[in-house]
C-alpha positions in Angstrom: 1.6 -12.4 24.0 -2.2 -12.1 24.3 -1.8 -8.6 25.7 0.1 -7.3 22.6 -2.3 -9.0 20.2 -5.2 -7.5 22.1 -3.8 -4.0 21.9 -3.1 -4.4 18.1 -6.7 -5.6 17.5 -8.2 -2.8 19.7 -6.2 -0.1 17.8 -7.3 -1.6 14.5 -10.9 -1.5 15.6 -10.4 2.1 16.7 -11.7 1.4 20.2 -10.7 2.8 23.6 -10.1 0.3 26.4 -13.5 1.5 27.9 -15.3 1.0 24.6 -13.9 -2.5 24.2 -14.7 -3.3 27.8 -18.3 -2.3 27.2 -18.7 -4.4 24.1 -17.1 -7.5 25.7 -18.9 -7.2 29.0 -15.8 -6.8 31.2 -14.3 -3.9 33.1 -11.9 -1.4 31.6 -9.4 -2.2 34.4 -9.5 -5.9 33.2 -8.8 -4.9 29.6 -5.9 -2.7 30.8 -4.4 -5.6 32.8 -4.8 -8.0 29.9 -2.9 -5.6 27.5 -0.1 -5.0 30.1 0.3 -8.7 30.7 -0.7 -8.5 34.3 -3.6 -10.9 33.8 -4.7 -13.5 31.2 -8.4 -13.7 30.1 -10.1 -17.0 30.5 -11.5 -18.8 27.5 -15.0 -17.3 27.8 -13.7 -13.8 28.1 -11.3 -14.4 25.3 -14.1 -15.4 23.0 -16.1 -12.3 24.0 -13.1 -10.0 23.4 -12.6 -11.6 19.9 -16.2 -11.1 19.0 -16.2 -7.5 20.2 -13.1 -6.9 18.1 -14.4 -8.8 15.1 -11.4 -11.1 15.0 -10.9 -14.8 15.5 -9.6 -16.2 18.8 -6.6 -17.4 16.8 -5.7 -13.8 16.1 -5.3 -13.1 19.8 -3.3 -16.2 20.3 -0.9 -15.7 17.4 2.6 -14.9 18.5 4.0 -11.5 17.7 6.8 -12.1 15.3 7.5 -8.6 14.2 7.2 -5.0 15.3 6.8 -1.8 13.2 9.4 0.9 13.2 9.6 4.0 11.0 6.7 5.0 8.8 5.6 7.7 6.3 2.1 8.5 5.2 0.9 10.0 1.9 -2.3 11.8 3.0 -4.3 14.8 1.7 -4.8 15.8 5.4 -3.0 14.9 8.6 -4.4 11.7 10.1 -5.5 12.0 13.7 -3.6 9.8 16.2 -6.5 7.4 16.6 -6.8 6.7 12.8 -3.0 6.4 12.5 -2.9 3.8 15.3 -5.7 1.9 13.6 -4.0 1.9 10.3 -0.6 0.8 11.7 -2.4 -2.0 13.6 -3.9 -3.1 10.2 -0.5 -2.9 8.6 1.1 -5.0 11.4 -1.5 -7.7 11.0 -1.1 -7.8 7.3 2.7 -8.0 7.5 2.6 -10.8 10.1 0.3 -12.9 8.0 2.4 -12.1 4.9 5.7 -13.2 6.6 4.2 -16.4 7.9 2.9 -17.3 4.4 6.3 -16.6 2.9 8.0 -18.7 5.6 5.9 -21.8 4.5 8.2 -22.0 1.4 11.3 -19.8 1.9 13.3 -17.7 4.3 12.2 -14.1 4.6 15.0 -11.6 3.4 15.3 -8.0 2.7 14.6 -6.9 -0.9 17.5 -5.8 -2.9 17.0 -2.0 -3.5 19.4 0.8 -4.5 20.2 3.5 -2.0 20.5 6.7 -4.0 21.8 10.0 -2.5 19.8 12.9 -3.8 21.1 16.5 -3.5 18.3 18.3 -5.3 14.7 17.5 -6.3 15.8 17.2 -9.9 18.2 14.3 -9.0 15.1 12.2 -8.3 15.0 11.6 -12.0 18.3 9.8 -11.8 17.1 7.8 -8.8 14.1 6.6 -10.7 16.3 5.6 -13.6 18.5 3.7 -11.2 15.4 1.9 -9.9 14.3 0.9 -13.4 17.8 -0.5 -14.2 18.0 -2.4 -10.9 14.7 -4.2 -11.7 15.5 -4.3 -15.5 12.2 -2.5 -16.4 13.5 -0.8 -19.6 12.0 2.5 -20.7 8.5 1.6 -21.6 5.2 1.6 -19.6 5.0 -0.6 -16.4 1.9 -2.7 -16.9 1.5 -3.6 -13.2 3.6 -1.7 -10.7 2.2 -3.7 -7.7 3.3 -7.0 -9.4 6.7 -5.6 -10.0 7.2 -4.7 -6.3 5.9 -8.1 -5.2 8.2 -9.9 -7.6 11.1 -8.1 -6.1 10.3 -9.0 -2.5 8.3 -6.0 -1.3 5.1 -6.5 0.7 2.3 -4.6 -0.9 -1.1 -4.6 0.9 -4.5 -3.0 0.3 -6.1 -1.4 3.4 -9.5 0.1 4.0 -8.1 3.3 5.4 -9.4 6.8 6.2 -10.5 8.7 3.1 -7.8 11.3 3.9 -5.2 8.5 3.5 -3.7 7.3 0.2 -0.6 5.2 1.0 2.0 4.5 3.5 5.5 3.1 3.8 6.2 1.2 7.0 9.3 -0.7 8.0 9.6 -3.6 10.5 12.2 -3.5 13.3 15.1 -5.8 13.6 16.8 -7.9 11.0 15.7 -8.4 8.4 14.1 -5.0 8.2 11.2 -5.4 5.8 9.4 -2.6 4.0 5.7 -2.7 3.7 3.9 -0.5 1.2 0.1 -0.2 1.8 -2.4 1.6 -0.3 -6.1 2.4 0.0 -7.8 -0.2 -2.1 -10.6 1.9 -3.4 -8.3 4.5 -5.1 -8.5 4.9 -8.9 -5.7 3.0 -10.5 -3.6 6.0 -11.7 -3.7 7.6 -8.2 -2.9 4.3 -6.6 0.1 3.7 -8.9 1.5 7.2 -8.2 1.1 6.7 -4.5 2.9 3.3 -4.6 5.7 4.9 -6.7 5.9 7.8 -4.3 6.4 5.6 -1.3 9.0 3.6 -3.3 10.8 6.9 -3.8 11.0 7.4 0.0 12.4 3.9 0.3 15.1 4.3 -2.3 16.3 7.9 -2.0 18.5 9.5 0.7 17.8 13.2 0.4 20.5 15.6 1.5 19.6 18.2 4.2 17.4 20.9 2.8 15.9 18.8 0.0 12.1 18.7 0.1 11.5 15.0 0.5 7.9 15.1 -0.6 8.7 17.0 -3.8 11.6 14.6 -4.5 9.3 11.6 -4.0 6.7 13.2 -6.4 9.4 13.7 -9.0 10.7 10.1 -8.5 7.1 8.7 -8.9 6.5 10.5 -12.1 9.9 9.6 -13.6 9.5 6.0 -12.6 6.1 5.7 -14.3 7.1 7.9 -17.3 10.9 8.2 -18.0 12.1 11.4 -19.6 12.9 9.8 -22.9 9.5 8.2 -23.1 7.7 11.5 -22.3 9.7 13.3 -25.1 9.0 10.5 -27.5 5.2 10.7 -26.8 4.9 14.5 -26.5 7.9 15.9 -28.5 10.5 18.3 -27.2 8.4 21.5 -27.1 4.6 21.9 -27.0 2.4 24.9 -26.9 -0.7 22.9 -26.1 -1.8 19.4 -24.8 -5.1 17.9 -25.9 -7.4 16.3 -23.3 -7.9 13.1 -25.4 -4.1 12.9 -25.9 -3.6 13.1 -22.1 -6.3 10.6 -21.5 -4.8 8.0 -23.9 -1.4 8.5 -22.4 -2.9 8.0 -19.0 -4.1 4.6 -20.0 -0.9 3.7 -21.7 1.4 4.6 -18.8 -0.9 4.6 -15.7 -0.1 8.3 -14.9 -3.0 10.6 -14.5 -3.8 13.4 -17.1 -2.7 16.0 -14.6 0.4 14.0 -13.9 1.2 14.2 -17.6 0.8 18.0 -17.4 3.2 18.2 -14.5 5.6 15.8 -16.1 5.7 17.9 -19.3 6.3 21.0 -17.2 9.1 19.4 -15.2 10.9 18.4 -18.4 10.5 21.8 -20.0 8.2 20.4 -22.8 5.5 23.0 -21.8 6.1 26.3 -20.1 5.0 27.0 -16.5 2.4 29.4 -17.9 0.9 26.7 -20.1 0.8 24.3 -17.1 -0.9 26.8 -14.9 -3.5 27.5 -17.6 -4.2 23.7 -17.9 -4.5 23.5 -14.1 -7.2 26.2 -14.3 -9.0 24.3 -17.0 -9.0 21.1 -15.0 -10.3 22.9 -11.9 -13.0 24.8 -13.8 -14.3 21.4 -15.2 -14.0 19.5 -12.0 -11.3 17.3 -13.4 -9.1 17.8 -10.4 -11.6 15.7 -8.4 -12.3 13.1 -11.1 -10.7 13.1 -14.5 -13.0 12.5 -17.5 -13.6 9.3 -19.4 -13.0 5.7 -18.3 -11.0 5.2 -15.2 -8.0 2.9 -14.6 -8.8 -0.1 -12.5 -6.8 -0.3 -9.3 -4.1 -2.9 -9.1 -4.6 -5.8 -6.7 -1.7 -7.4 -4.7 -1.8 -11.1 -5.3 1.3 -12.7 -3.8 -0.2 -13.4 -0.3 -3.2 -15.0 -1.9 -1.1 -17.1 -4.2 1.1 -18.3 -1.4 -1.8 -19.3 0.7 -3.6 -21.1 -2.2 -0.3 -23.0 -3.0 0.1 -24.1 0.6 -3.5 -25.2 0.8 -3.2 -27.2 -2.5 0.0 -28.9 -1.3 -1.8 -29.8 2.0 0.8 -27.8 4.0 -1.9 -25.9 5.9 -5.6 -26.5 6.9 -8.5 -24.5 5.7 -8.7 -22.7 9.1 -5.0 -21.8 8.9 -5.6 -20.5 5.3 -8.4 -18.3 6.5 -6.2 -16.9 9.3 -3.4 -16.1 6.8 -5.8 -14.5 4.4 -7.4 -12.5 7.1 -10.9 -13.6 6.3 -13.1 -16.7 6.1 -12.7 -18.8 2.9 -16.3 -18.1 2.1 -15.7 -14.3 2.2 -12.4 -14.7 0.3 -14.3 -16.7 -2.4 -17.0 -14.0 -2.6 -14.5 -11.2 -3.0 -12.5 -13.1 -5.7 -15.7 -14.0 -7.7 -16.7 -10.3 -7.7 -13.4 -9.7 -9.6 -13.0 -12.9 -11.6 -16.5 -14.2 -12.1 -17.5 -17.8 -11.3 -14.0 -19.2 -11.2 -13.7 -22.1 -8.7 -11.9 -21.1 -5.6 -12.0 -24.5 -3.9 -8.7 -26.5 -4.1 -10.4 -29.7 -5.3 -12.5 -29.4 -8.5 
């Protein structure tokens, strides 16, 4: 058990066995034996390993209750193997803590999701509509996509990933097979929402052979955030021009980027390909492809894990040390982070 936990922590820290051995003051051979289950570190060595990995000893002693299976990444560039391993280790840690928090109150079960066959990229529109109907989202803006996923049983977690990484969809092995959507926590809100919707598309759609899965997931994400009927209501059926302020206001109403609205209008035939290409050139010439103008949309924050832990702490089901383990940080650090967002709201259970 310790060996598996040690390997997860080492991958998350991005360390080789030799680098970890140097930081902990043991031999690389010893680290290798610990990870393969051929030897067990004594308490003193265990403490040194935990410090070198910046984790609590409890992390290394925690039983492994799930393994990760298939995964897909939304990246601007391919992630090197070392960064991918570190990210997957962070995802596994988050998923284990999440499942343990849920199990304090209920059985963990697979979320109810449609499984939609898609024969063309355009059929992703219908898949997004099916998703909205399944979750009774109507045709209007989705105020908080992260909250919708969490309310419907999906694990959503923020990670401090490589800057080339936007989001990932990871599944756990066995039954129940649990999907985990993770997203880089410092993304602008519109980019974050699109990435989450994109990964949801991979989860829901079953593309036929020959269908470009990434293009289908892009189309699904845009259609989920802005249904076709809503886009035509906002923009009209045909347009020769789209105004920057108009795009900016719609961005804040629906949580889809300005350029996302341009592409949505092109996909639906509201503007011509020539108009879309001209707007693309305008965006690039003004640097808007890197950062769009005006006030930005704040990123969404997953809350369910925190709420479960706070509830368990308030009901005296867990100790403060157990709460810190499930949160993945000390209560002092958790309090500091929450006060940065919410001001001087009391975080302690007793007022």
